[in-house]
C-alpha positions as CSV (number, residue, x, y, z in Angstrom):
1,M,3.3,-37.1,-53.1
2,E,1.5,-37.2,-56.4
3,F,3.0,-37.7,-59.9
4,G,1.4,-37.2,-63.3
5,E,1.6,-39.5,-66.3
6,E,4.6,-39.7,-68.6
7,G,5.6,-36.4,-70.1
8,L,3.6,-34.2,-67.6
9,L,5.3,-31.8,-65.2
10,L,5.4,-33.2,-61.7
11,E,6.2,-31.7,-58.3
12,P,8.8,-29.0,-57.9
13,V,12.3,-30.2,-57.1
14,S,13.2,-29.4,-53.5
15,P,15.8,-26.6,-52.8
16,G,18.2,-29.3,-51.7
17,G,17.7,-31.3,-54.9
18,Q,18.4,-28.3,-57.0
19,F,21.5,-27.4,-55.0
20,F,22.9,-30.9,-55.5
21,N,22.3,-30.7,-59.3
22,S,23.4,-27.1,-60.1
23,T,26.1,-25.2,-61.9
24,V,28.1,-25.1,-58.7
25,L,27.7,-28.7,-57.6
26,S,26.8,-32.1,-58.9
27,L,26.8,-34.7,-56.2
28,A,26.1,-38.5,-56.5
29,I,25.9,-41.4,-54.1
30,I,28.0,-44.5,-55.1
31,S,26.9,-47.7,-53.4
32,V,28.8,-51.0,-53.9
33,L,27.2,-54.4,-53.2
34,E,29.7,-57.2,-52.9
35,T,28.6,-60.7,-53.9
36,Q,29.9,-64.0,-52.6
37,V,29.2,-65.7,-56.0
38,P,29.9,-64.5,-59.6
39,I,27.3,-62.1,-60.9
40,N,24.5,-63.6,-63.1
41,D,23.1,-60.6,-65.0
42,S,20.4,-62.5,-66.9
43,Q,17.5,-60.9,-65.0
44,T,19.0,-57.4,-64.6
45,F,16.8,-55.6,-67.1
46,S,13.6,-57.3,-65.9
47,L,14.4,-56.6,-62.2
48,L,15.1,-52.9,-63.0
49,K,11.8,-52.5,-64.9
50,N,9.6,-54.5,-62.6
51,V,11.1,-53.9,-59.2
52,F,13.4,-50.9,-59.1
53,L,11.6,-48.3,-61.3
54,P,8.2,-48.8,-59.6
55,I,9.7,-48.0,-56.2
56,N,9.6,-44.2,-56.8
57,P,8.6,-42.1,-59.8
58,R,11.8,-40.1,-59.4
59,F,13.7,-43.1,-60.9
60,S,11.7,-42.5,-64.1
61,S,11.9,-38.7,-64.1
62,I,14.3,-36.0,-65.3
63,M,14.8,-32.5,-64.0
64,V,13.5,-29.7,-66.2
65,E,13.1,-25.9,-65.9
66,G,10.0,-24.7,-64.3
67,V,7.6,-22.1,-65.6
68,D,9.5,-19.3,-63.9
69,E,12.9,-20.6,-65.2
70,K,14.3,-20.5,-61.6
71,N,12.8,-23.5,-59.9
72,K,13.1,-26.9,-61.5
73,Q,10.5,-29.7,-61.7
74,W,10.4,-33.4,-62.1
75,K,9.1,-34.7,-65.4
76,R,8.2,-38.3,-66.0
77,V,9.8,-39.9,-69.1
78,Q,10.1,-43.3,-70.8
79,V,13.1,-45.1,-69.4
80,K,15.4,-47.2,-71.5
81,V,17.1,-49.3,-68.9
82,E,19.8,-50.5,-71.2
83,D,21.1,-46.9,-71.3
84,H,21.6,-47.1,-67.5
85,V,23.4,-50.4,-67.2
86,H,27.2,-50.6,-67.8
87,V,29.3,-53.7,-67.8
88,P,33.1,-53.0,-68.0
89,I,35.3,-55.4,-69.9
90,F,38.8,-56.3,-68.7
91,T,41.3,-59.1,-69.5
92,S,40.1,-62.4,-68.0
93,G,42.3,-64.6,-65.8
94,M,44.2,-61.8,-64.1
95,S,45.2,-61.9,-60.4
96,L,43.0,-60.6,-57.6
97,E,45.4,-57.8,-57.0
98,S,45.2,-56.7,-60.6
99,Y,41.4,-56.7,-60.4
100,D,41.6,-54.7,-57.2
101,T,43.5,-52.1,-59.2
102,Y,41.0,-52.2,-62.1
103,F,38.1,-51.9,-59.6
104,D,39.6,-48.8,-57.9
105,E,40.4,-47.2,-61.3
106,Y,36.8,-47.9,-62.5
107,I,35.2,-46.5,-59.4
108,T,37.4,-43.4,-59.7
109,K,36.4,-43.0,-63.4
110,I,32.6,-43.2,-62.8
111,A,32.9,-40.9,-59.8
112,S,34.4,-38.3,-62.0
113,E,31.6,-38.5,-64.6
114,T,28.5,-36.3,-64.5
115,F,25.0,-37.6,-65.3
116,P,23.4,-36.8,-68.7
117,Q,20.5,-34.5,-67.9
118,S,18.4,-36.0,-70.7
119,R,17.6,-39.2,-68.7
120,P,16.9,-40.2,-65.1
121,L,19.8,-39.6,-62.7
122,W,20.9,-43.2,-61.9
123,E,23.2,-45.9,-63.2
124,L,24.0,-49.5,-62.5
125,H,27.5,-50.9,-63.1
126,L,28.2,-54.6,-63.0
127,F,31.9,-55.4,-62.2
128,K,31.9,-59.1,-63.0
129,Y,35.5,-59.9,-62.0
130,P,36.7,-61.3,-58.6
131,T,38.7,-59.0,-56.3
132,S,40.3,-59.7,-52.9
133,H,37.0,-58.6,-51.3
134,A,34.3,-60.3,-53.4
135,A,33.5,-62.5,-56.4
136,G,31.6,-59.6,-58.0
137,H,30.5,-56.1,-57.4
138,I,27.2,-54.4,-58.2
139,I,27.7,-50.6,-58.2
140,F,24.8,-48.2,-58.0
141,K,25.4,-44.6,-58.9
142,I,22.5,-42.4,-57.9
143,H,22.3,-38.6,-58.0
144,H,21.8,-37.0,-54.6
145,A,19.0,-35.0,-56.0
146,L,16.9,-38.2,-55.9
147,G,17.3,-38.6,-52.2
148,D,19.8,-39.2,-49.4
149,G,21.4,-42.4,-48.1
150,Y,18.4,-43.2,-45.8
151,S,15.9,-42.9,-48.7
152,L,18.0,-44.9,-51.1
153,M,18.8,-47.7,-48.6
154,G,15.1,-47.9,-48.0
155,A,14.6,-48.2,-51.8
156,L,17.2,-51.0,-51.9
157,L,15.7,-52.9,-49.0
158,S,12.3,-52.6,-50.6
159,C,13.6,-54.7,-53.5
160,L,14.2,-57.6,-51.1
161,Q,11.8,-60.2,-49.8
162,N,11.4,-62.0,-46.4
163,A,13.4,-65.2,-46.7
164,H,11.0,-67.2,-44.6
165,N,7.8,-65.9,-46.2
166,P,8.1,-63.7,-49.3
167,S,4.5,-62.6,-48.9
168,L,5.4,-60.8,-45.7
169,P,7.0,-57.3,-45.7
170,L,10.7,-57.0,-44.8
171,T,11.1,-56.1,-41.1
172,F,14.0,-55.3,-38.8
173,P,14.2,-55.2,-35.0
174,S,13.0,-51.8,-33.6
175,L,15.3,-49.5,-31.7
176,K,14.2,-49.1,-28.1
177,G,15.5,-46.3,-26.0
178,A,16.2,-46.7,-22.3
179,K,13.4,-45.8,-19.8
180,N,13.8,-42.4,-18.2
181,E,12.3,-42.4,-14.7
182,T,13.5,-38.9,-13.8
183,S,10.8,-36.8,-12.0
184,S,9.0,-34.1,-13.9
185,R,10.5,-31.3,-11.8
186,S,14.0,-32.6,-12.4
187,R,13.3,-32.8,-16.2
188,V,12.2,-29.2,-16.2
189,F,15.4,-28.0,-14.5
190,E,17.4,-30.0,-17.0
191,F,15.4,-29.0,-20.0
192,V,15.4,-25.2,-19.6
193,P,19.2,-24.8,-19.6
194,K,19.5,-27.1,-22.6
195,I,17.0,-25.0,-24.5
196,L,18.9,-21.8,-23.6
197,S,22.2,-23.4,-24.6
198,A,20.7,-24.7,-27.9
199,V,19.4,-21.2,-28.8
200,I,22.7,-19.4,-27.9
201,N,24.9,-22.0,-29.6
202,G,22.6,-22.2,-32.5
203,A,22.8,-18.5,-33.2
204,W,26.6,-18.6,-33.1
205,D,26.9,-21.8,-35.1
206,F,24.4,-20.7,-37.7
207,S,26.2,-17.3,-38.2
208,W,29.5,-19.1,-38.5
209,S,28.1,-21.6,-41.0
210,I,26.9,-18.7,-43.2
211,L,30.3,-17.0,-43.0
212,K,32.2,-20.3,-43.7
213,G,29.9,-20.9,-46.7
214,T,30.3,-17.4,-48.2
215,W,33.3,-15.4,-47.1
216,V,35.6,-17.0,-44.6
217,E,37.9,-19.6,-46.2
218,D,40.1,-22.3,-44.7
219,D,43.8,-22.1,-45.2
220,R,45.3,-23.7,-48.3
221,T,46.6,-27.0,-47.1
222,P,47.7,-30.4,-48.4
223,I,43.9,-31.3,-48.4
224,R,42.6,-28.1,-49.8
225,S,43.9,-26.7,-53.1
226,G,41.6,-23.7,-53.1
227,V,41.2,-23.8,-56.9
228,D,38.0,-22.8,-58.5
229,G,35.7,-25.6,-59.7
230,V,37.3,-28.2,-57.5
231,E,34.0,-30.0,-57.2
232,F,34.1,-30.9,-60.9
233,R,37.7,-32.1,-60.9
234,P,38.6,-35.8,-61.1
235,V,38.7,-37.7,-57.8
236,S,40.5,-40.8,-56.7
237,I,38.5,-43.3,-54.7
238,S,40.2,-45.5,-52.1
239,T,39.0,-47.6,-49.1
240,L,40.3,-49.1,-45.9
241,M,38.8,-51.4,-43.4
242,L,39.0,-51.3,-39.6
243,S,37.7,-53.8,-37.0
244,I,34.5,-52.9,-35.2
245,E,35.5,-55.0,-32.2
246,E,38.7,-52.9,-31.9
247,I,36.7,-49.7,-32.2
248,K,34.3,-51.0,-29.4
249,L,37.3,-51.7,-27.2
250,I,38.5,-48.1,-27.6
251,K,34.9,-46.8,-27.1
252,N,34.6,-48.7,-23.8
253,K,38.0,-47.6,-22.5
254,L,37.4,-44.0,-23.2
255,G,33.7,-43.8,-22.4
256,V,32.7,-42.3,-25.7
257,T,30.6,-43.5,-28.7
258,I,31.7,-45.5,-31.8
259,N,31.1,-42.3,-33.9
260,D,33.5,-40.4,-31.6
261,V,36.2,-42.9,-32.2
262,I,35.7,-42.8,-35.9
263,A,35.7,-39.0,-36.0
264,G,38.8,-38.8,-33.8
265,T,40.6,-41.3,-36.1
266,I,39.7,-39.3,-39.2
267,F,40.7,-36.0,-37.5
268,L,44.0,-37.4,-36.4
269,G,44.7,-39.2,-39.7
270,T,44.0,-36.0,-41.6
271,R,46.4,-33.9,-39.5
272,M,49.1,-36.6,-39.8
273,Y,48.8,-36.5,-43.6
274,M,48.8,-32.7,-43.6
275,Q,52.0,-32.6,-41.5
276,R,53.8,-35.1,-43.6
277,M,53.0,-33.2,-46.8
278,N,53.7,-29.8,-45.3
279,S,55.3,-30.2,-41.9
280,E,56.2,-26.6,-41.2
281,K,52.6,-25.1,-41.3
282,S,50.0,-27.8,-41.1
283,S,49.9,-28.3,-37.4
284,S,48.3,-24.9,-36.8
285,Q,46.5,-24.3,-40.1
286,N,42.7,-23.8,-40.1
287,C,40.8,-26.8,-41.4
288,T,37.0,-27.3,-41.4
289,A,35.1,-30.6,-41.8
290,L,31.5,-30.5,-43.2
291,V,29.7,-33.1,-41.2
292,L,26.4,-34.5,-42.4
293,L,23.7,-34.6,-39.7
294,N,20.5,-36.6,-40.3
295,T,17.5,-34.5,-39.3
296,R,14.9,-37.2,-39.4
297,L,12.9,-37.7,-36.2
298,A,12.5,-41.5,-36.8
299,A,15.0,-44.2,-36.3
300,G,15.2,-47.6,-37.9
301,Y,14.1,-49.0,-41.2
302,K,11.1,-47.5,-43.0
303,S,9.6,-48.9,-46.2
304,V,9.4,-46.6,-49.3
305,Q,5.6,-46.7,-48.9
306,E,6.0,-45.3,-45.4
307,M,8.4,-42.7,-46.6
308,L,6.1,-41.5,-49.3
309,M,3.2,-40.9,-46.9
310,E,2.7,-37.3,-45.9
311,P,3.3,-36.1,-43.3
312,S,6.0,-38.5,-42.2
313,K,8.9,-38.3,-39.7
314,S,11.0,-40.2,-42.2
315,S,9.8,-38.9,-45.5
316,W,11.6,-39.5,-48.8
317,G,14.2,-36.9,-49.9
318,N,17.2,-35.2,-48.6
319,Q,16.8,-34.7,-44.8
320,F,20.2,-33.7,-43.5
321,V,22.3,-30.6,-43.0
322,F,25.9,-29.8,-43.1
323,L,27.6,-28.8,-39.9
324,H,30.9,-26.8,-40.0
325,V,33.1,-28.6,-37.5
326,P,36.7,-27.4,-37.0
327,V,39.3,-30.1,-37.2
328,P,41.5,-30.0,-34.0
329,K,44.9,-28.6,-34.5
330,S,48.0,-30.7,-33.7
331,S,49.6,-27.6,-32.2
332,E,46.8,-27.5,-29.6
333,V,46.1,-31.2,-29.2
334,S,49.2,-33.4,-28.4
335,N,47.7,-36.6,-27.0
336,P,46.2,-38.9,-29.7
337,L,43.3,-39.6,-27.4
338,D,42.5,-35.9,-27.2
339,F,41.4,-36.1,-30.8
340,V,38.7,-38.5,-29.8
341,W,37.6,-36.5,-26.8
342,E,37.7,-33.3,-28.8
343,A,35.7,-34.9,-31.6
344,Q,33.1,-35.9,-29.0
345,K,32.9,-32.4,-27.5
346,I,32.6,-30.6,-30.8
347,V,30.1,-32.9,-32.5
348,K,28.0,-33.2,-29.3
349,R,27.8,-29.4,-29.1
350,H,26.8,-29.0,-32.7
351,R,24.2,-31.8,-32.5
352,S,22.5,-30.1,-29.5
353,S,22.6,-26.7,-31.3
354,S,19.6,-25.3,-33.1
355,A,21.8,-24.3,-36.0
356,W,20.8,-27.4,-38.0
357,Y,17.1,-26.4,-37.9
358,L,17.9,-22.9,-39.1
359,T,20.2,-24.3,-41.9
360,I,17.3,-26.5,-43.2
361,R,15.5,-23.2,-44.1
362,L,18.5,-21.9,-46.1
363,W,18.7,-24.4,-49.0
364,D,17.7,-21.6,-51.4
365,I,20.6,-19.5,-50.2
366,L,22.9,-22.5,-50.2
367,K,22.3,-22.9,-54.0
368,K,24.5,-19.8,-54.4
369,F,27.3,-21.1,-52.2
370,R,30.6,-22.4,-53.7
371,G,31.0,-26.1,-54.1
372,A,32.7,-28.9,-52.3
373,E,36.2,-29.3,-51.1
374,C,39.0,-31.6,-52.2
375,L,38.4,-34.5,-49.8
376,T,35.2,-36.4,-48.9
377,I,35.1,-39.3,-46.4
378,T,32.3,-41.7,-45.6
379,A,32.1,-44.6,-43.3
380,M,29.9,-47.7,-43.1
381,S,29.9,-50.7,-40.8
382,Y,29.0,-54.2,-42.0
383,M,29.7,-57.8,-40.8
384,G,32.1,-56.7,-38.0
385,K,34.1,-54.3,-40.3
386,L,34.1,-50.6,-40.7
387,R,34.9,-49.5,-44.2
388,I,36.1,-45.9,-44.8
389,A,35.8,-44.6,-48.3
390,M,37.8,-41.5,-49.3
391,G,37.3,-39.4,-52.4
392,A,40.3,-37.2,-53.0
393,E,41.1,-34.6,-55.6
394,K,43.2,-36.6,-58.2
395,G,46.7,-35.2,-58.8
396,F,46.6,-33.1,-55.6
397,I,46.0,-35.5,-52.7
398,D,48.1,-38.6,-52.5
399,S,45.4,-41.3,-51.7
400,N,48.0,-44.0,-50.7
401,K,49.7,-41.7,-48.2
402,L,46.3,-40.5,-46.8
403,Q,45.1,-44.1,-46.4
404,A,48.4,-45.0,-44.6
405,C,47.9,-42.1,-42.3
406,M,44.4,-43.1,-41.4
407,K,45.5,-46.6,-40.6
408,E,48.4,-45.3,-38.5
409,A,46.1,-42.9,-36.7
410,F,43.8,-45.7,-35.7
411,Q,46.7,-47.8,-34.5
412,V,48.1,-44.9,-32.4
413,I,44.7,-44.3,-30.8
414,S,44.2,-48.0,-30.1
415,E,47.6,-48.3,-28.5
416,A,47.1,-45.2,-26.4
417,A,43.7,-46.4,-25.2
418,N,45.2,-49.7,-24.0
């Protein structure tokens, strides 16, 4: 990847990057770092200039129209870091609960704002007030056109140093797969049916994804308003935490993966919310989840330098696809544990399908698709806790009730598993 000097046109923006920053969609990643001590921002500007910006030229570039006025390109510009740093001011000496509320409202506010196109697509927000979770919060808001979560986590980790020896690069334990001692003949007999299944399922899944993205709509439900421009409407951000140890207990009892338990909980919690808001219809209404699948062939941490090398199995950018996964209907699934097993079956089928490979080739077509839906859910585990963040259409979805339904769904699944 080569970039020119300031002011020169750079490489074309990828189809995925243009899709995420278009007239039909503007998608950003919001990452929150919680600190154990109050934030000292005395070195903020120098760290941004000397450590963050040099990581990748895209952090110093804006998106401009290309020569053909259809495809955009990255253009290097002079960055005024003070324009990208925001420090909200609130009344001092308030209770932790009050600052919890202020924090949620602030996150909701910045999530609803779009980036100015006249400067690089990132912001840093310093919430310097204690909440019930931390002494301070560092909030990164970075446009998805710059890269996906894998790329941006690599960028963040590249800012860190080895605690024992700062001169050494940061490293993490490698992921080692189990040895497969199956004979060659057995592997062939297993491999051929899998290939045929992947091709057949892929053709069906790919066709269905195209239909879902263009013509076939879900029913209007308590989580889908169906109004035009919903992707640009204000959102309300809320979070909840679950115990990883409890999730592992359920996983071991049911013989599934941690992701299966999480997906089953989200599916059940979503259906619970829909039924409580519209009990007559919601149990049988059609509802589809867009699940993000990482398409990288490499696992584990890669430095930014490794990601920028071409070709690379874990190169910088947006390397994921959306899979259209139907949410199980309450009218067809009665046992809470069935939501977990159904999630396992659906996601496993889609992951082994070739549809994701075909969808990668369709970013140019996807630029013409309509935008996002009313509810987005992400999950991240850290220090023995799973934090689920929900972005819901403000004024349409009741975030408090949705959060309560997610907690209840997990409790119901936990009790049923034991």
